N, C-alpha and C positions, 0 to 999 in steps of 0.2 A: 483628459486621459480616458482611454477606453476602459470601461469598468470591468471588462473581462481580462485585462492584463494584470498580472500579479503585481501588487503595489509594493512588495518588499516590506511588509509590515514588521516593525520591530518585535522580536521575540523575547520572552522572558529568559532569565538565566537558566542554563541546564542544571540538572541534579543527577549525580551518579549514585546509584543504589548499591546495596550491600553485595549484590551478585554481579557487579561491574557493568550494569546496564544504565545508559544515560538517557534521560528524558527531559522534556520541557512540559510544564503543566501550567494552565491558567484557568481561573474560574472556580467557583465553589458550588456549582449547581448540583442537583440530585442525580443527574445522569451524566456519566463520564463517557466521552467519545474518545476511544484509544486509536490513534492513527498509526498504521503500519505501512511503511513505504516500500517501494519496489527496488529492483536490483540496482538501479542507478540513482537511488534516492538517499534519504537520511531525514532526520527530524527537521532539518532546515527546509524541507520541501513544502511545508504546510502553513506558512504564515497567514495566507488568506483564509484558510479553513479555521485556524485558531481564532482569528479575529471575528469571523462570522459566528462561530459556535458560542464564544463567550458573550458576544453582543446579544445573542438570542437567549442567554441564560443557562447554557450547558457548560460543563467542565470539559476542557480540551487537553488531551495528553498525547504527545508525539514521542515515539522512541527512536533511538538509533538501534537498528538490528545489530546483534553481535558482530563485531569487526568493522562497523560503520561509525563514523564520527568519534564520539567519546566513549563508545561501548567496547568492552573487552571482547576479543574473539573467543569462540568456543571450539573445542576439538573433541569429537568430530563436528564439523559444521553441516548438520543435516536438519531436516524439518522437525524431527523429534526434539532435537536439542534447542532449536529456535523457539518452539512452543514452550519448552521447559523454562527457557530464559524469560519468557513473557509472563509465566504464571505468577511470580511474586508481585508484579505490577498489577495484574488483574485482582489478585487477592487483596492487595492494599486498598484498591478502590472499593471493592466490595466491603471490606472491614470498616471503611469509613461511611458505610451506609448508602453507597451509591449503586445504581444500576449501571451496567457496563455494555456499551455498544462498540463493537470493533469496526473500524473503517479501514479496510485493507485494499491497497492498490497493487495490482500485478502480483509480484512475488509476495507482497504483504497480504494480499487476498488469499494466497495459498497458506501462509502462516496462520491466518484467521481460521481457515478450514481445519488445519492440523490442530490448532488450539481447541477448536470446538470438539474434535474427535477425542482429545485427551482430557478436556475439562469442561464439559458442557454446562456444568452447574455454576461456572463463573461468568458465563456469557449470556446476556439478555437479548441481544440483537446483533445483526451484522449488515454492513454495506460492503458489497464485493464489487470492486471497480476494476475494469480492464484485466480480468483474471480468468482462470479456468480451473476445473477440478483435477486435471492431469496435464502433463506437459509432454509434447513430442510423441514419439513412437516407441513401442516396446521392443526396441532393437538396440543392442549395445553399440553396434557400429554407427548407427545414426546418431546416438548420443555423443560418441567420441568425435564424430565429424562436426557436430554442432558446436561443441566446446572448442574444438581446434580452430574453427573458422572465426570464432569471436575472440579468441585469445591470440590469434596470429599477429595482430598489430602490436600487442604488448610484447610478444616474443621477438618482434622485429625492432624493438626499442622505443616504440611510441609510449607517451605518457597518457594517463586517463584524461588529462586536460586537452591533449592533442586529439584524442578520440571523441571527446564528449559532443562537440558540435555536430559532427557527422552522424553519430548515433542518435542524438535527439532529433535532428531533422528527418531521419528515417522513420521516426515514431509519431511525429505530430501530423496534424492535418495540413494539406497544401497551403491553406490560407492562414496558418497560425501566425499570430502577431510576433514580430521580431523580438520584442522585449520579453515575451513569454518564452520564446526559444532560448534566448540568452540566459534567462533565469534558470530554466531546466538544465541547460548545459553547465552552468556554474555549480549546481548541486551535484551533477554527475562527475564533474571534474575533481570533486573532493573525495570520491570513493577510492580507498587504497587499492592498488592493483591486485594484491594478494586476496583481499576481500572479494573483489569482483570475480576472480578465478574460483574461489571457494563457493560463492553463491551460484555460479554457473553449474558447478558440479552437483550441487544440491538440487538445483532447478530441474535438471534433466531426469532426476529420479522421482519426482513428485507424482503421486497418483492417489487421490482421495475420492475417487468417484463413488465408492461405496458409502461414503459418509452422507451424501446429499439427501438420501431418503430418510436419514435419521435426524435431520435438522428440524427442530420444532419451534425455534424462536423466529421473530419477524426478520425478514431478509429483503434487502433491496439489491438487485443485480443491475449494475449500472454500466452500460456499454457506451462506446464512442463510435459515431458513424464511420469514421475513417481509420479505425483501429485495425491494423493488420496483424498485431500480436495476439489479441484476444478478440477475434471477429465477432460482430454483433450476433450472427447466427449461432455461433458456439455458445455465447453467453445466454442467448434466449433458450437454447436447449437445456443449459445448466439450470436456469430459473424454473423450467418446467418440471425438473426432478426434485425441487425443494417445495414441500407442501406450503402453499400460501405465499410463496415468494412473489414479490413485485419485480417487474422487469421494465427498464427504461433505457432507451438509446438516445444519447445526447447528440444533436445535430452539429455538424461542422467542427468536430473535434476528433483527435486521433487517440493514441494510447495514453497521453499524459493530460487527460481532461482536467484534473485538479489544478494544473499549472497553466494549461492552454486557455481555459475559459473558467476561471474560478467562480465568477458570479453565477453562471449556469449550473456548475457542479454543486456549489453551495446551496443553491435553491432546491436542487433535487434531494440533497442530503437532509436539509432542514425540513422539507416537506415530509419525508419519510419519518423523521424524528417526531414531527408534530402529530402525525397520524398514530404512531405507536408508542411514543415516549413523551407525551405532552407534559409540560411543566406546571400547568394550572388546571 
């Protein structure tokens, strides 16, 4: 088996917290890596990362963003609300005596930035993967057109399962392994249509560019060579605006690096953790 193909590692049982947020957590290390998925994800997107982190001695926690998987939806579904929903989880990890590193992919990377803006004292480091500090253009019509184009298949009666394969193939690298594509599509297929619509509406309003200069914790900005959603050049400029941030572009991957090439992705994350959050 190609080591870069997601092996479908068995995940621990989920836990639903008092605020309706569902997570899976494994490991008891002194550093907790909290994984925040993208718009087509869920806590089920991270089995390879959970296994690698726990094996290395870290604690791994993956959430279902509100409206995803087993987590209750919030109203309004905006980034302020998403960060607020994350706060009890971060506080619980801190109260247990652990340092907290956010690992945010795509929309999850935006949630990480929003969370840092709202509660920097609860966050000790961040890995920002395939994301950006703002989305789209400051133009209401552009935003409406973007959302309309991406929800048109749903409006025409397609299911998320019917859309998932095409959406995933448009995001991954041309040479992505078929098994990795199938795994990513299976995760996206489970996203409720109403959640997908709400997430798109939140996405087009995101802009936290002013936060970058205020970030003082260690940050790894992790790009993918073939990522058309969060282009390497955009992510490199983002890294340059964060004091001390590291920038790395993974070769031969697209937007879904954590699922396309988990071995390479994990090596980059563990290298960053080893430099800034060593366990010994």
